[in-house]
C-alpha positions as CSV (number, residue, x, y, z in Angstrom):
1,Q,-102.0,162.2,-70.0
2,V,-98.9,163.9,-69.0
3,Q,-97.8,164.5,-66.0
4,L,-95.2,167.6,-65.2
5,V,-93.2,168.0,-61.4
6,E,-91.5,171.0,-61.1
7,S,-88.8,172.0,-58.7
8,G,-86.0,174.3,-57.8
9,G,-88.2,177.4,-56.1
10,G,-87.0,178.8,-53.2
11,L,-86.1,182.3,-51.6
12,V,-83.2,184.3,-53.0
13,Q,-82.3,187.9,-52.6
14,A,-82.6,190.4,-55.3
15,G,-80.0,189.9,-58.0
16,G,-79.6,186.5,-57.2
17,S,-80.1,183.2,-59.5
18,L,-82.5,180.0,-59.7
19,R,-82.8,177.4,-61.9
20,L,-86.3,175.6,-62.0
21,S,-86.8,172.2,-63.4
22,C,-90.1,170.9,-64.7
23,A,-89.8,167.0,-65.3
24,A,-92.2,165.4,-67.7
25,S,-93.6,161.6,-67.7
26,G,-96.5,160.2,-69.3
27,R,-97.5,160.9,-73.0
28,T,-94.9,163.3,-73.6
29,S,-95.2,162.9,-77.6
30,S,-98.5,164.5,-77.6
31,S,-97.3,167.7,-76.3
32,S,-94.5,169.3,-78.4
33,V,-94.2,172.6,-76.6
34,M,-93.1,173.3,-72.8
35,G,-94.3,176.5,-71.2
36,W,-93.8,178.2,-67.9
37,F,-95.9,180.4,-66.6
38,R,-96.3,182.5,-63.1
39,Q,-98.9,184.1,-60.9
40,A,-98.4,186.3,-57.6
41,P,-101.0,187.0,-55.1
42,G,-104.0,188.7,-56.5
43,K,-102.9,188.6,-60.1
44,E,-103.7,186.6,-63.2
45,R,-101.5,183.8,-64.4
46,E,-98.9,185.4,-66.4
47,F,-96.8,183.9,-69.6
48,V,-93.2,183.6,-68.7
49,A,-91.3,181.4,-71.3
50,A,-91.9,178.6,-73.9
51,M,-90.2,176.3,-76.3
52,S,-90.5,173.3,-78.4
53,W,-88.9,169.8,-77.4
54,S,-87.3,170.0,-80.8
55,G,-85.5,173.5,-79.7
56,G,-87.0,174.9,-83.0
57,G,-88.5,178.1,-81.1
58,R,-88.7,179.9,-77.9
59,S,-90.4,182.8,-77.0
60,Y,-90.1,185.2,-73.7
61,A,-92.1,187.6,-72.1
62,D,-90.9,191.2,-72.4
63,S,-90.6,191.4,-68.5
64,V,-88.0,188.3,-68.5
65,K,-86.0,189.0,-71.8
66,G,-82.6,189.3,-71.0
67,R,-82.9,187.7,-67.5
68,F,-84.4,184.4,-68.0
69,T,-83.6,181.4,-70.2
70,I,-85.5,178.4,-71.0
71,S,-83.8,175.4,-72.0
72,R,-84.5,171.5,-72.5
73,D,-82.5,168.2,-71.7
74,N,-84.7,165.4,-74.1
75,A,-82.8,162.7,-72.4
76,K,-84.2,163.5,-69.2
77,N,-87.8,164.8,-70.5
78,T,-87.1,167.8,-68.3
79,V,-87.4,171.6,-69.0
80,Y,-85.5,174.0,-67.1
81,L,-86.0,178.0,-66.6
82,Q,-82.7,179.6,-65.8
83,M,-83.5,182.9,-63.8
84,N,-80.7,185.6,-63.3
85,S,-81.1,189.1,-61.7
86,L,-83.9,188.2,-59.9
87,K,-86.3,191.1,-58.7
88,P,-88.8,191.2,-56.0
89,E,-91.5,191.6,-59.0
90,D,-90.6,188.4,-60.0
91,T,-91.9,186.6,-56.8
92,A,-94.8,184.4,-57.8
93,V,-95.7,180.5,-57.9
94,Y,-94.1,179.3,-61.2
95,Y,-96.0,176.8,-63.3
96,C,-94.7,174.5,-66.1
97,A,-97.2,173.6,-68.7
98,A,-97.3,171.6,-71.7
99,S,-99.0,172.6,-75.3
100,T,-98.9,171.6,-79.2
101,T,-97.8,175.0,-80.0
102,I,-95.7,177.9,-78.8
103,V,-98.4,180.4,-77.5
104,T,-98.5,182.7,-74.6
105,G,-102.4,181.9,-73.6
106,A,-102.4,179.7,-70.5
107,N,-105.7,178.6,-71.9
108,D,-104.1,176.8,-74.6
109,Y,-102.0,174.6,-72.2
110,H,-103.6,171.5,-71.3
111,Y,-101.2,170.3,-68.7
112,W,-100.0,171.9,-65.9
113,G,-97.8,171.1,-62.7
114,Q,-98.7,171.9,-59.2
115,G,-96.1,175.1,-58.9
116,T,-93.2,175.9,-57.0
117,Q,-92.8,179.3,-55.1
118,V,-90.1,181.6,-55.9
119,T,-89.8,184.5,-53.4
120,V,-87.2,187.5,-54.1
121,S,-86.5,189.3,-51.2
122,S,-85.1,193.3,-51.5
């Protein structure tokens, strides 16, 4: 089992920045990839970004490329999502998730955090 706990969400004005954190515990060795997803009201959960713990690969959704950066601190078993130039359409609950490969489908992620709300005002 892998436990994931997100933090760092909040309310920010358009153009602002937030950094989300996801602390992993448990059998983290069984999940070599960490991803971020988001879900807005009335919409399906969508892929945002993913990377391997080794740092060998990263993937981003087109909608966040150039604005969001995923990174990790292996010593702390923590993955971050730095979000810059935020837009109202980035408003959603953000979830971190663990997988074994860098993929964009939510069904391929086996462990999920509880989510953290990000609200971007115009």
